[in-house]
KENUFI-841828 format. One record per residue (C-alpha): z, x, y; residue number from 1. Coordinates in steps of 0.5 Angstrom, whole numbers. Each point is the difference from the previous one (the first is absolute). Layout:
N
<<Z; X; Y>; NUM>
...
//
This chain:
52
<<-159; 291; -45>; 1>
<<-6; 1; -4>; 2>
<<0; -1; -8>; 3>
<<0; 8; -1>; 4>
<<6; 1; 4>; 5>
<<4; -5; -4>; 6>
<<-2; 3; -6>; 7>
<<2; 7; 2>; 8>
<<7; -2; 3>; 9>
<<0; -4; -7>; 10>
<<-1; 6; -4>; 11>
<<5; 4; 4>; 12>
<<5; -5; -1>; 13>
<<-1; 0; -8>; 14>
<<0; 7; 0>; 15>
<<7; 0; 4>; 16>
<<-3; 4; 6>; 17>
<<1; -1; 7>; 18>
<<-5; 3; 6>; 19>
<<4; 5; 4>; 20>
<<-4; 2; 6>; 21>
<<-6; -2; 4>; 22>
<<-7; -1; -4>; 23>
<<-7; 3; 1>; 24>
<<-6; -4; 0>; 25>
<<-7; 3; 0>; 26>
<<-6; -4; 0>; 27>
<<-6; 4; -3>; 28>
<<-7; -2; 0>; 29>
<<-5; 5; -4>; 30>
<<-8; 1; 2>; 31>
<<-2; -6; -4>; 32>
<<5; -5; 4>; 33>
<<5; -1; -6>; 34>
<<7; -1; 3>; 35>
<<7; 2; -3>; 36>
<<7; 0; 3>; 37>
<<5; 6; -2>; 38>
<<7; -2; 1>; 39>
<<5; 6; -1>; 40>
<<7; -4; -1>; 41>
<<6; 5; 0>; 42>
<<5; -4; -5>; 43>
<<7; 2; -4>; 44>
<<4; -4; -5>; 45>
<<4; -6; 3>; 46>
<<7; 1; 1>; 47>
<<4; -2; -5>; 48>
<<-5; 1; -6>; 49>
<<1; 5; -5>; 50>
<<-6; 4; -2>; 51>
<<-1; 3; -7>; 52>
//
């Protein structure tokens, strides 16, 4: 897994969130050739955790 993925899942864990469905990954390139990746990740509070 790439570092960005490890960071993302670490962040989700620290915020007591779990991935709840399929993710969408979109690769974008602008006219100048700059790249970006957009991730859409559905999440919800992990089971057994309390929310404020």
